[in-house]
C-alpha positions, -999 to 999 in steps of 0.1 A, spaced: -687 -91 807 -725 -99 804 -719 -137 801 -698 -133 769 -669 -158 769 -643 -167 741 -643 -203 727 -611 -216 710 -614 -243 685 -588 -259 665 -601 -254 629 -591 -276 604 -597 -276 564 -630 -296 569 -646 -273 596 -635 -243 575 -655 -255 546 -686 -262 569 -683 -227 583 -681 -212 549 -714 -231 541 -731 -216 569 -716 -182 563 -732 -180 529 -763 -170 550 -748 -136 559 -736 -149 593 -701 -135 608 -678 -163 619 -689 -163 654 -726 -159 645 -724 -192 623 -705 -210 650 -730 -202 677 -758 -209 653 -742 -246 645 -736 -253 682 -774 -243 690 -786 -266 662 -766 -296 671 -774 -291 711 -811 -287 700 -811 -320 677 -795 -340 709 -818 -325 734 -850 -332 716 -838 -368 704 -831 -376 742 -859 -356 756 -887 -376 731 -870 -409 736 -857 -415 703 -822 -423 717 -807 -427 750 -790 -398 768 -753 -397 755 -760 -411 722 -759 -393 689 -792 -401 671 -794 -416 635 -812 -388 616 -829 -383 584 -835 -345 572 -865 -338 552 -870 -302 537 -901 -285 529 -905 -280 492 -900 -243 484 -933 -228 470 -933 -208 438 -951 -178 447 
């Protein structure tokens, strides 16, 4: 099956709202779920590898956005 596996996740109203926001980008439900998992995993991986937090601890974060340029 080329490494393709199914993931069963209990959905709540809250998780459906989060998924709907991500899907506004045009992603399918599966793509949006995989994208969210990848981002969450990368956040943890980089925080642990760069020493911002001990492995296994969710880091406190602050998000910054680059200002959209008016071209």
